[in-house]
C-alpha positions in Angstrom: 66.1 38.3 -75.0 67.0 38.4 -71.4 66.9 35.1 -69.5 65.7 35.0 -65.9 67.8 32.9 -63.7 66.3 30.7 -61.1 67.7 32.8 -58.3 65.8 35.8 -59.5 62.4 34.0 -60.1 60.1 34.8 -57.2 57.8 31.8 -57.9 60.7 29.3 -57.6 61.5 28.2 -54.0 64.2 25.9 -53.2 62.9 22.4 -52.5 63.7 20.8 -49.1 65.4 17.5 -49.2 63.8 15.0 -46.9 65.7 11.9 -46.1 64.1 8.4 -45.6 64.9 8.4 -41.8 63.0 11.7 -41.4 60.0 10.2 -43.2 60.0 7.2 -40.9 60.1 9.4 -37.8 57.2 11.5 -39.0 55.1 8.4 -39.7 55.8 7.1 -36.2 54.8 10.4 -34.6 51.5 10.4 -36.7 50.6 6.9 -35.6 51.2 7.8 -31.9 49.1 10.9 -32.2 46.2 8.9 -33.9 46.4 6.2 -31.2 46.4 8.7 -28.4 43.4 10.5 -29.8 41.4 7.3 -30.2 42.2 6.3 -26.6 41.1 9.7 -25.3 37.9 9.5 -27.3 37.2 6.0 -26.0 37.9 7.1 -22.4 35.7 10.2 -22.8 32.8 8.2 -24.2 31.2 6.2 -21.4 29.7 2.8 -21.9 26.1 3.2 -22.7 25.2 -0.1 -20.9 26.8 1.1 -17.7 25.2 4.5 -17.7 21.7 3.2 -18.5 19.6 3.5 -15.3 16.8 1.0 -14.7 13.5 2.8 -14.0 12.1 2.3 -10.5 9.3 -0.3 -10.2 5.9 1.3 -10.6 3.8 1.1 -7.4 0.3 -0.1 -8.1 -2.3 1.2 -5.6 -4.1 -1.5 -3.6 -7.7 -2.4 -4.0 -8.5 -0.5 -0.8 -6.9 2.7 -2.1 -8.8 2.5 -5.4 -12.1 2.0 -3.6 -11.4 4.8 -1.2 -10.6 7.2 -4.1 -13.9 6.2 -5.9 -15.9 6.7 -2.7 -14.4 10.1 -2.1 -15.1 11.2 -5.6 -18.7 10.0 -5.3 -19.2 12.0 -2.1 -17.6 15.1 -3.5 -19.9 14.8 -6.5 -22.9 14.5 -4.2 -21.9 17.7 -2.4 -21.6 19.5 -5.8 -25.1 18.3 -6.9 -26.6 19.2 -3.5 -29.2 22.0 -3.5 -27.8 24.4 -2.5 -24.2 23.1 -3.3 -22.1 22.4 -0.3 -18.4 22.8 0.3 -16.4 20.3 2.2 -15.8 22.8 5.1 -19.6 23.2 5.5 -20.2 19.4 5.6 -21.4 18.0 8.9 -22.7 14.7 10.3 -26.3 15.6 9.1 -25.1 15.8 5.5 -23.3 12.4 5.9 -26.6 10.9 7.0 -28.4 12.4 4.0 -25.7 10.8 1.8 -26.2 7.4 3.4 -29.9 7.5 2.9 -29.3 8.6 -0.7 -27.2 5.5 -1.3 -30.1 3.2 -0.2 -31.7 3.5 -3.7 -28.7 1.7 -5.1 -28.7 -1.1 -2.5 -29.0 -4.8 -3.3 -30.0 -6.2 0.1 -33.6 -7.1 0.8 -34.7 -5.7 4.2 -38.1 -6.9 5.3 -40.7 -4.7 6.9 -42.3 -5.7 10.2 -45.5 -6.4 8.4 -43.9 -8.8 5.9 -44.5 -12.5 6.5 -40.8 -13.1 5.9 -39.7 -10.8 8.6 -36.8 -12.3 10.5 -36.1 -15.1 7.9 -32.6 -15.1 6.6 -33.6 -17.0 3.4 -37.2 -16.1 2.3 -38.8 -18.8 0.2 -40.6 -16.4 -2.1 -40.2 -12.8 -3.3 -41.8 -9.9 -1.5 -42.3 -6.2 -2.2 -40.0 -5.0 0.6 -37.4 -2.5 -0.6 -33.7 -3.0 -1.3 -31.3 -1.3 1.0 -27.6 -0.9 1.5 -26.3 -3.6 3.8 -25.0 -2.5 7.1 -21.5 -4.0 6.5 -21.2 -2.0 3.2 -22.2 1.2 5.0 -19.8 0.6 7.9 -16.9 0.0 5.5 -17.8 3.0 3.4 -17.8 5.3 6.4 -14.4 4.0 7.4 -12.9 4.7 4.0 -14.4 8.2 3.8 -13.2 9.0 7.3 -9.7 8.2 6.3 -9.9 10.1 3.0 -11.2 13.2 4.8 -8.1 13.4 6.9 -5.9 12.6 3.9 -7.3 15.6 2.1 -6.4 18.0 4.9 -9.4 17.7 7.2 -8.9 17.9 11.0 -9.6 14.7 12.9 -11.6 16.5 15.6 -13.9 18.0 12.9 -14.3 14.8 10.8 -18.0 14.6 9.9 -17.8 10.9 9.2 -16.8 10.2 12.8 -19.7 12.3 14.3 -21.8 10.7 17.0 -25.0 10.9 14.9 -23.3 8.8 12.2 -22.3 6.2 14.7 -25.8 6.0 16.2 -27.3 5.7 12.7 -25.0 2.8 11.8 -25.9 1.0 15.1 -29.6 1.4 14.4 -29.2 0.1 10.9 -27.3 -2.9 12.1 -29.9 -3.8 14.8 -32.8 -3.3 12.4 -31.3 -5.4 9.6 -30.3 -8.1 12.1 -34.0 -8.5 13.2 -35.5 -8.0 9.7 -33.2 -10.5 8.0 -32.6 -12.8 10.8 -28.9 -12.3 10.7 -26.7 -12.0 13.8 -23.8 -9.6 13.5 -22.3 -10.5 16.9 -18.8 -11.8 16.7 -18.3 -15.2 18.2 -15.7 -15.3 20.9 -13.1 -18.0 20.6 -13.0 -20.2 23.6 -9.5 -20.8 25.1 -8.2 -24.2 24.4 -7.9 -26.4 27.5 -4.4 -27.9 27.9 -4.6 -31.6 28.4 -1.7 -33.0 30.5 0.4 -35.4 28.6 1.0 -38.7 30.5 4.7 -39.3 31.1 6.3 -42.5 30.0 7.5 -45.1 32.6 11.2 -44.2 31.8 10.5 -40.6 32.6 8.8 -41.5 35.8 11.7 -43.7 36.9 14.3 -41.1 36.1 12.4 -38.3 37.9 13.9 -37.6 41.4 11.9 -38.8 44.3 10.6 -36.1 46.7 12.5 -36.0 50.1 10.7 -37.7 53.0 10.2 -36.4 56.5 13.1 -38.6 57.8 15.5 -37.2 55.3 14.5 -33.6 56.2 14.9 -34.4 59.9 18.4 -35.9 59.3 19.4 -32.9 57.3 18.3 -30.5 60.0 20.2 -32.5 62.7 23.3 -32.6 60.5 23.2 -28.8 60.1 23.3 -28.3 63.9 26.9 -29.7 64.2 
């Protein structure tokens, strides 16, 4: 039987002798590599609290803007239901007047007729069969909002149907008629300017005030200036 020596066995490799000092050096290098990798990962990962951006505060539309949007939608719906349907480019002051008269059926203001016994009374003592209308103040504010909304939606100011002369005349007539029928005055009261009352000065202020120069003093001063 032939014996195979260790030198001729291909599966046997000479083992490497590692000293204790070499093992300590390798452990130190591994620890430094681990620490450097952890530091790099910590640096690469930003702080979540610092990168979190606060959302901008939500802007809530005002009451005027909400009312203007509702009025504009109502008017556009009126144009769509019109017979025949009307587009915004075809709208004129005549159609605005039709819209205002259409709104009278939803009014809540009692406007007395001239034959009514309560004509001209601001507070009638009893009910009457006079119709309910839109108050002049409501119509005037409505036209102002629609006029602004028309230009915001691309309309030209010179072609604004809500600023037509016929609409202004109609609003003036409604104001005058309702003022007579309801006994309400829409004229603004002018504020009278306040009269300034002179404040009497105290005796000390009167004594400390300089006395006006007399005629003799003026003559002496003129003579002195001659020399």
